[in-house]
A tleap script that builds the chain and sets N, CA, C and O, in Angstrom:
source leaprc.protein.ff14SB
mol = sequence {
  NMET ASN ALA PRO VAL GLN ILE ARG LYS PRO
  GLU VAL THR GLU ARG LEU ARG GLU LEU ALA
  ARG LEU GLU GLY LYS SER ILE THR ASP LEU
  VAL ASP GLU MET VAL ARG GLU ARG ASP GLU
  ARG LEU VAL ALA SER ARG GLU ALA ALA ILE
  GLN ALA LYS ILE ALA ALA VAL GLU GLU ILE
  VAL ARG GLU PHE ASN ALA LEU PRO ILE LEU
  GLY PRO LEU LEU THR ASP ASP ASP ILE TYR
  ASP GLU ASN GLY LEU PRO CLYS
}
set mol.1.N position { -1.308 -3.721 -15.450 }
set mol.1.CA position { -1.320 -2.875 -14.261 }
set mol.1.C position { -0.142 -1.922 -14.322 }
set mol.1.O position { 0.927 -2.275 -14.821 }
set mol.2.N position { -0.333 -0.746 -13.828 }
set mol.2.CA position { 0.715 0.274 -13.814 }
set mol.2.C position { 1.692 0.021 -12.677 }
set mol.2.O position { 1.415 -0.730 -11.742 }
set mol.3.N position { 2.842 0.672 -12.787 }
set mol.3.CA position { 3.846 0.573 -11.724 }
set mol.3.C position { 3.313 1.235 -10.456 }
set mol.3.O position { 2.456 2.115 -10.536 }
set mol.4.N position { 3.805 0.827 -9.298 }
set mol.4.CA position { 3.345 1.445 -8.044 }
set mol.4.C position { 3.697 2.933 -7.995 }
set mol.4.O position { 4.636 3.389 -8.648 }
set mol.5.N position { 2.942 3.654 -7.226 }
set mol.5.CA position { 3.171 5.082 -7.046 }
set mol.5.C position { 4.274 5.280 -6.020 }
set mol.5.O position { 4.304 4.623 -4.980 }
set mol.6.N position { 5.171 6.190 -6.331 }
set mol.6.CA position { 6.234 6.522 -5.385 }
set mol.6.C position { 6.053 7.961 -4.929 }
set mol.6.O position { 5.799 8.858 -5.733 }
set mol.7.N position { 6.186 8.159 -3.646 }
set mol.7.CA position { 6.117 9.515 -3.098 }
set mol.7.C position { 7.517 9.886 -2.650 }
set mol.7.O position { 8.091 9.247 -1.768 }
set mol.8.N position { 8.054 10.915 -3.261 }
set mol.8.CA position { 9.453 11.261 -3.029 }
set mol.8.C position { 9.653 12.331 -1.956 }
set mol.8.O position { 10.788 12.617 -1.574 }
set mol.9.N position { 8.585 12.912 -1.478 }
set mol.9.CA position { 8.717 13.933 -0.435 }
set mol.9.C position { 8.563 13.264 0.924 }
set mol.9.O position { 7.487 12.759 1.246 }
set mol.10.N position { 9.614 13.255 1.716 }
set mol.10.CA position { 9.541 12.590 3.025 }
set mol.10.C position { 8.447 13.148 3.933 }
set mol.10.O position { 7.828 12.401 4.690 }
set mol.11.N position { 8.208 14.464 3.858 }
set mol.11.CA position { 7.182 15.051 4.732 }
set mol.11.C position { 5.791 14.536 4.371 }
set mol.11.O position { 4.936 14.398 5.246 }
set mol.12.N position { 5.560 14.255 3.098 }
set mol.12.CA position { 4.267 13.727 2.674 }
set mol.12.C position { 4.108 12.289 3.168 }
set mol.12.O position { 3.051 11.921 3.681 }
set mol.13.N position { 5.142 11.488 3.016 }
set mol.13.CA position { 5.040 10.096 3.474 }
set mol.13.C position { 4.841 10.037 4.987 }
set mol.13.O position { 4.095 9.193 5.482 }
set mol.14.N position { 5.503 10.930 5.720 }
set mol.14.CA position { 5.322 10.952 7.179 }
set mol.14.C position { 3.889 11.338 7.543 }
set mol.14.O position { 3.290 10.739 8.436 }
set mol.15.N position { 3.344 12.332 6.858 }
set mol.15.CA position { 1.955 12.726 7.127 }
set mol.15.C position { 1.000 11.588 6.800 }
set mol.15.O position { 0.045 11.345 7.537 }
set mol.16.N position { 1.257 10.881 5.685 }
set mol.16.CA position { 0.415 9.729 5.337 }
set mol.16.C position { 0.503 8.643 6.402 }
set mol.16.O position { -0.515 8.088 6.816 }
set mol.17.N position { 1.706 8.347 6.838 }
set mol.17.CA position { 1.881 7.325 7.872 }
set mol.17.C position { 1.141 7.713 9.153 }
set mol.17.O position { 0.479 6.883 9.778 }
set mol.18.N position { 1.264 8.986 9.531 }
set mol.18.CA position { 0.616 9.452 10.760 }
set mol.18.C position { -0.914 9.391 10.627 }
set mol.18.O position { -1.600 8.930 11.540 }
set mol.19.N position { -1.436 9.851 9.501 }
set mol.19.CA position { -2.887 9.776 9.289 }
set mol.19.C position { -3.374 8.330 9.301 }
set mol.19.O position { -4.399 8.020 9.908 }
set mol.20.N position { -2.640 7.452 8.632 }
set mol.20.CA position { -3.018 6.035 8.597 }
set mol.20.C position { -3.015 5.454 10.004 }
set mol.20.O position { -3.919 4.705 10.376 }
set mol.21.N position { -1.989 5.803 10.788 }
set mol.21.CA position { -1.923 5.315 12.162 }
set mol.21.C position { -3.095 5.834 12.979 }
set mol.21.O position { -3.736 5.068 13.698 }
set mol.22.N position { -3.383 7.144 12.874 }
set mol.22.CA position { -4.480 7.738 13.641 }
set mol.22.C position { -5.830 7.133 13.268 }
set mol.22.O position { -6.694 6.970 14.130 }
set mol.23.N position { -6.018 6.801 11.997 }
set mol.23.CA position { -7.293 6.251 11.555 }
set mol.23.C position { -7.322 4.726 11.592 }
set mol.23.O position { -8.348 4.112 11.300 }
set mol.24.N position { -6.204 4.126 11.948 }
set mol.24.CA position { -6.152 2.668 12.039 }
set mol.24.C position { -6.305 1.984 10.688 }
set mol.24.O position { -6.933 0.930 10.585 }
set mol.25.N position { -5.732 2.587 9.659 }
set mol.25.CA position { -5.841 2.052 8.307 }
set mol.25.C position { -4.449 1.860 7.731 }
set mol.25.O position { -3.463 2.402 8.231 }
set mol.26.N position { -4.399 1.073 6.665 }
set mol.26.CA position { -3.140 0.977 5.930 }
set mol.26.C position { -3.000 2.241 5.078 }
set mol.26.O position { -3.979 2.935 4.807 }
set mol.27.N position { -1.784 2.518 4.670 }
set mol.27.CA position { -1.566 3.689 3.810 }
set mol.27.C position { -2.354 3.530 2.517 }
set mol.27.O position { -2.935 4.496 2.022 }
set mol.28.N position { -2.377 2.329 1.970 }
set mol.28.CA position { -3.117 2.081 0.724 }
set mol.28.C position { -4.597 2.368 0.909 }
set mol.28.O position { -5.205 3.030 0.068 }
set mol.29.N position { -5.188 1.882 1.998 }
set mol.29.CA position { -6.612 2.124 2.250 }
set mol.29.C position { -6.884 3.608 2.474 }
set mol.29.O position { -7.891 4.139 2.005 }
set mol.30.N position { -5.987 4.268 3.188 }
set mol.30.CA position { -6.145 5.696 3.441 }
set mol.30.C position { -6.103 6.481 2.134 }
set mol.30.O position { -6.957 7.336 1.896 }
set mol.31.N position { -5.122 6.197 1.292 }
set mol.31.CA position { -4.995 6.900 0.018 }
set mol.31.C position { -6.204 6.595 -0.862 }
set mol.31.O position { -6.735 7.491 -1.518 }
set mol.32.N position { -6.638 5.344 -0.880 }
set mol.32.CA position { -7.810 4.971 -1.667 }
set mol.32.C position { -9.030 5.776 -1.226 }
set mol.32.O position { -9.757 6.312 -2.063 }
set mol.33.N position { -9.251 5.862 0.072 }
set mol.33.CA position { -10.389 6.622 0.599 }
set mol.33.C position { -10.267 8.100 0.244 }
set mol.33.O position { -11.250 8.726 -0.151 }
set mol.34.N position { -9.079 8.654 0.380 }
set mol.34.CA position { -8.867 10.076 0.080 }
set mol.34.C position { -9.116 10.366 -1.395 }
set mol.34.O position { -9.729 11.377 -1.738 }
set mol.35.N position { -8.644 9.485 -2.263 }
set mol.35.CA position { -8.834 9.680 -3.702 }
set mol.35.C position { -10.308 9.574 -4.062 }
set mol.35.O position { -10.818 10.370 -4.851 }
set mol.36.N position { -10.991 8.595 -3.484 }
set mol.36.CA position { -12.427 8.441 -3.771 }
set mol.36.C position { -13.218 9.666 -3.306 }
set mol.36.O position { -14.093 10.149 -4.024 }
set mol.37.N position { -12.911 10.168 -2.105 }
set mol.37.CA position { -13.611 11.351 -1.598 }
set mol.37.C position { -13.345 12.558 -2.486 }
set mol.37.O position { -14.262 13.319 -2.795 }
set mol.38.N position { -12.101 12.735 -2.894 }
set mol.38.CA position { -11.738 13.865 -3.763 }
set mol.38.C position { -12.466 13.747 -5.102 }
set mol.38.O position { -12.991 14.734 -5.617 }
set mol.39.N position { -12.492 12.539 -5.659 }
set mol.39.CA position { -13.175 12.315 -6.933 }
set mol.39.C position { -14.664 12.625 -6.804 }
set mol.39.O position { -15.238 13.268 -7.682 }
set mol.40.N position { -15.290 12.179 -5.730 }
set mol.40.CA position { -16.712 12.449 -5.515 }
set mol.40.C position { -16.973 13.952 -5.426 }
set mol.40.O position { -17.952 14.442 -5.990 }
set mol.41.N position { -16.109 14.690 -4.724 }
set mol.41.CA position { -16.267 16.141 -4.617 }
set mol.41.C position { -16.133 16.803 -5.985 }
set mol.41.O position { -16.907 17.699 -6.321 }
set mol.42.N position { -15.149 16.363 -6.777 }
set mol.42.CA position { -14.950 16.958 -8.100 }
set mol.42.C position { -16.132 16.672 -9.022 }
set mol.42.O position { -16.585 17.555 -9.750 }
set mol.43.N position { -16.626 15.449 -8.989 }
set mol.43.CA position { -17.776 15.089 -9.822 }
set mol.43.C position { -18.986 15.918 -9.400 }
set mol.43.O position { -19.701 16.447 -10.251 }
set mol.44.N position { -19.218 16.035 -8.098 }
set mol.44.CA position { -20.354 16.819 -7.602 }
set mol.44.C position { -20.203 18.284 -7.980 }
set mol.44.O position { -21.181 18.934 -8.348 }
set mol.45.N position { -18.995 18.804 -7.894 }
set mol.45.CA position { -18.742 20.200 -8.250 }
set mol.45.C position { -18.996 20.433 -9.739 }
set mol.45.O position { -19.618 21.423 -10.122 }
set mol.46.N position { -18.509 19.512 -10.577 }
set mol.46.CA position { -18.749 19.638 -12.024 }
set mol.46.C position { -20.240 19.557 -12.332 }
set mol.46.O position { -20.748 20.318 -13.156 }
set mol.47.N position { -20.927 18.652 -11.683 }
set mol.47.CA position { -22.364 18.512 -11.916 }
set mol.47.C position { -23.102 19.775 -11.480 }
set mol.47.O position { -24.022 20.220 -12.165 }
set mol.48.N position { -22.710 20.349 -10.357 }
set mol.48.CA position { -23.340 21.589 -9.891 }
set mol.48.C position { -23.083 22.725 -10.880 }
set mol.48.O position { -23.975 23.531 -11.144 }
set mol.49.N position { -21.879 22.792 -11.424 }
set mol.49.CA position { -21.563 23.834 -12.409 }
set mol.49.C position { -22.399 23.658 -13.671 }
set mol.49.O position { -22.887 24.635 -14.240 }
set mol.50.N position { -22.562 22.423 -14.101 }
set mol.50.CA position { -23.389 22.148 -15.288 }
set mol.50.C position { -24.832 22.553 -15.023 }
set mol.50.O position { -25.464 23.195 -15.863 }
set mol.51.N position { -25.355 22.182 -13.859 }
set mol.51.CA position { -26.734 22.527 -13.526 }
set mol.51.C position { -26.930 24.037 -13.437 }
set mol.51.O position { -27.973 24.551 -13.839 }
set mol.52.N position { -25.932 24.750 -12.912 }
set mol.52.CA position { -26.020 26.213 -12.831 }
set mol.52.C position { -26.055 26.823 -14.230 }
set mol.52.O position { -26.801 27.772 -14.473 }
set mol.53.N position { -25.256 26.288 -15.147 }
set mol.53.CA position { -25.249 26.796 -16.521 }
set mol.53.C position { -26.574 26.504 -17.211 }
set mol.53.O position { -27.099 27.348 -17.937 }
set mol.54.N position { -27.116 25.310 -16.986 }
set mol.54.CA position { -28.415 24.967 -17.570 }
set mol.54.C position { -29.487 25.916 -17.044 }
set mol.54.O position { -30.323 26.397 -17.811 }
set mol.55.N position { -29.467 26.187 -15.747 }
set mol.55.CA position { -30.452 27.098 -15.154 }
set mol.55.C position { -30.306 28.505 -15.742 }
set mol.55.O position { -31.308 29.174 -15.994 }
set mol.56.N position { -29.072 28.955 -15.961 }
set mol.56.CA position { -28.844 30.279 -16.537 }
set mol.56.C position { -29.388 30.340 -17.966 }
set mol.56.O position { -30.021 31.322 -18.351 }
set mol.57.N position { -29.142 29.298 -18.739 }
set mol.57.CA position { -29.649 29.270 -20.113 }
set mol.57.C position { -31.176 29.242 -20.110 }
set mol.57.O position { -31.813 29.937 -20.902 }
set mol.58.N position { -31.758 28.446 -19.230 }
set mol.58.CA position { -33.222 28.393 -19.157 }
set mol.58.C position { -33.809 29.755 -18.792 }
set mol.58.O position { -34.862 30.134 -19.304 }
set mol.59.N position { -33.142 30.480 -17.921 }
set mol.59.CA position { -33.609 31.827 -17.546 }
set mol.59.C position { -33.529 32.772 -18.741 }
set mol.59.O position { -34.442 33.565 -18.970 }
set mol.60.N position { -32.448 32.690 -19.496 }
set mol.60.CA position { -32.317 33.530 -20.689 }
set mol.60.C position { -33.424 33.210 -21.686 }
set mol.60.O position { -34.016 34.118 -22.270 }
set mol.61.N position { -33.707 31.922 -21.882 }
set mol.61.CA position { -34.768 31.514 -22.802 }
set mol.61.C position { -36.113 32.037 -22.306 }
set mol.61.O position { -36.917 32.520 -23.103 }
set mol.62.N position { -36.372 31.946 -20.988 }
set mol.62.CA position { -37.632 32.475 -20.433 }
set mol.62.C position { -37.748 33.976 -20.702 }
set mol.62.O position { -38.803 34.463 -21.108 }
set mol.63.N position { -36.649 34.704 -20.469 }
set mol.63.CA position { -36.674 36.148 -20.703 }
set mol.63.C position { -36.904 36.455 -22.182 }
set mol.63.O position { -37.675 37.351 -22.524 }
set mol.64.N position { -36.238 35.714 -23.046 }
set mol.64.CA position { -36.402 35.923 -24.482 }
set mol.64.C position { -37.842 35.647 -24.909 }
set mol.64.O position { -38.436 36.424 -25.656 }
set mol.65.N position { -38.396 34.534 -24.429 }
set mol.65.CA position { -39.767 34.178 -24.798 }
set mol.65.C position { -40.798 35.164 -24.258 }
set mol.65.O position { -41.905 35.257 -24.788 }
set mol.66.N position { -40.441 35.899 -23.209 }
set mol.66.CA position { -41.362 36.879 -22.631 }
set mol.66.C position { -41.352 38.202 -23.394 }
set mol.66.O position { -42.218 39.048 -23.173 }
set mol.67.N position { -40.382 38.386 -24.286 }
set mol.67.CA position { -40.318 39.633 -25.050 }
set mol.67.C position { -41.488 39.702 -26.026 }
set mol.67.O position { -41.935 38.684 -26.554 }
set mol.68.N position { -41.971 40.913 -26.256 }
set mol.68.CA position { -43.078 41.041 -27.211 }
set mol.68.C position { -42.575 40.844 -28.647 }
set mol.68.O position { -41.414 41.108 -28.958 }
set mol.69.N position { -43.490 40.368 -29.520 }
set mol.69.CA position { -43.171 40.237 -30.935 }
set mol.69.C position { -43.504 41.563 -31.594 }
set mol.69.O position { -44.650 42.012 -31.566 }
set mol.70.N position { -42.505 42.180 -32.182 }
set mol.70.CA position { -42.692 43.475 -32.830 }
set mol.70.C position { -42.683 43.276 -34.340 }
set mol.70.O position { -41.656 42.919 -34.919 }
set mol.71.N position { -43.795 43.501 -34.958 }
set mol.71.CA position { -43.872 43.365 -36.406 }
set mol.71.C position { -44.091 41.928 -36.828 }
set mol.71.O position { -44.167 41.023 -35.997 }
set mol.72.N position { -44.193 41.731 -38.144 }
set mol.72.CA position { -44.442 40.385 -38.652 }
set mol.72.C position { -43.187 39.520 -38.555 }
set mol.72.O position { -42.065 40.027 -38.569 }
set mol.73.N position { -43.396 38.209 -38.456 }
set mol.73.CA position { -42.268 37.287 -38.451 }
set mol.73.C position { -41.750 37.139 -39.871 }
set mol.73.O position { -42.535 37.067 -40.816 }
set mol.74.N position { -40.439 37.094 -40.027 }
set mol.74.CA position { -39.835 36.973 -41.349 }
set mol.74.C position { -39.858 35.528 -41.821 }
set mol.74.O position { -39.753 34.598 -41.021 }
set mol.75.N position { -39.996 35.354 -43.120 }
set mol.75.CA position { -39.925 34.026 -43.728 }
set mol.75.C position { -38.635 33.939 -44.529 }
set mol.75.O position { -37.920 34.931 -44.667 }
set mol.76.N position { -38.334 32.765 -45.053 }
set mol.76.CA position { -37.147 32.596 -45.897 }
set mol.76.C position { -37.204 33.514 -47.108 }
set mol.76.O position { -36.174 34.027 -47.545 }
set mol.77.N position { -38.409 33.730 -47.661 }
set mol.77.CA position { -38.562 34.602 -48.826 }
set mol.77.C position { -38.194 36.046 -48.508 }
set mol.77.O position { -37.763 36.784 -49.394 }
set mol.78.N position { -38.358 36.456 -47.253 }
set mol.78.CA position { -37.993 37.812 -46.857 }
set mol.78.C position { -36.476 37.981 -46.750 }
set mol.78.O position { -35.960 39.089 -46.897 }
set mol.79.N position { -35.777 36.896 -46.498 }
set mol.79.CA position { -34.341 36.965 -46.224 }
set mol.79.C position { -33.493 36.571 -47.437 }
set mol.79.O position { -32.419 37.130 -47.657 }
set mol.80.N position { -33.991 35.584 -48.238 }
set mol.80.CA position { -33.191 35.039 -49.344 }
set mol.80.C position { -33.859 35.310 -50.682 }
set mol.80.O position { -35.084 35.376 -50.779 }
set mol.81.N position { -33.035 35.467 -51.709 }
set mol.81.CA position { -33.590 35.652 -53.051 }
set mol.81.C position { -33.925 34.307 -53.681 }
set mol.81.O position { -33.818 33.267 -53.031 }
set mol.82.N position { -34.332 34.329 -54.955 }
set mol.82.CA position { -34.751 33.097 -55.637 }
set mol.82.C position { -33.614 32.092 -55.830 }
set mol.82.O position { -33.865 30.919 -56.108 }
set mol.83.N position { -32.344 32.552 -55.682 }
set mol.83.CA position { -31.191 31.644 -55.797 }
set mol.83.C position { -30.694 31.181 -54.422 }
set mol.83.O position { -29.679 30.490 -54.330 }
set mol.84.N position { -31.381 31.547 -53.392 }
set mol.84.CA position { -30.979 31.124 -52.054 }
set mol.84.C position { -29.898 31.984 -51.440 }
set mol.84.O position { -29.323 31.619 -50.414 }
set mol.85.N position { -29.613 33.125 -52.051 }
set mol.85.CA position { -28.592 34.030 -51.534 }
set mol.85.C position { -29.253 35.102 -50.665 }
set mol.85.O position { -30.408 35.464 -50.890 }
set mol.86.N position { -28.518 35.606 -49.676 }
set mol.86.CA position { -29.093 36.676 -48.841 }
set mol.86.C position { -29.435 37.894 -49.688 }
set mol.86.O position { -28.708 38.256 -50.612 }
set mol.87.N position { -30.550 38.513 -49.352 }
set mol.87.CA position { -30.963 39.721 -50.071 }
set mol.87.C position { -30.119 40.896 -49.658 }
set mol.87.O position { -30.317 42.004 -50.156 }
savepdb mol mol.pdb
quit
C-alpha cells in the first residue's frame, strides 16, 4: 500500500472539511466519491472522443466508396516489374 496522501494547502483542506460536513461524510468518503465521479467523466469523455473519431473515419470511407471508378483497376503487374521493383 502507498503512503497516505497529504494536502499541504490549508485552503484546500478547509474546503474538503466543509464539503464533508455539509454532505455528512468523512473526508475519505468525500474524496473517494469525487475521484470516482471524475474518473467516470474522463472515461466517458475519452469514449465519446473515440466514437466521434470512428464516426468521422466511417464517413470518409463512405465518401470514398461513393466515388466513381475512373479507368481500369491497376494490378501488381501494372505497378511492379518482374523483379518486384516499382516501374
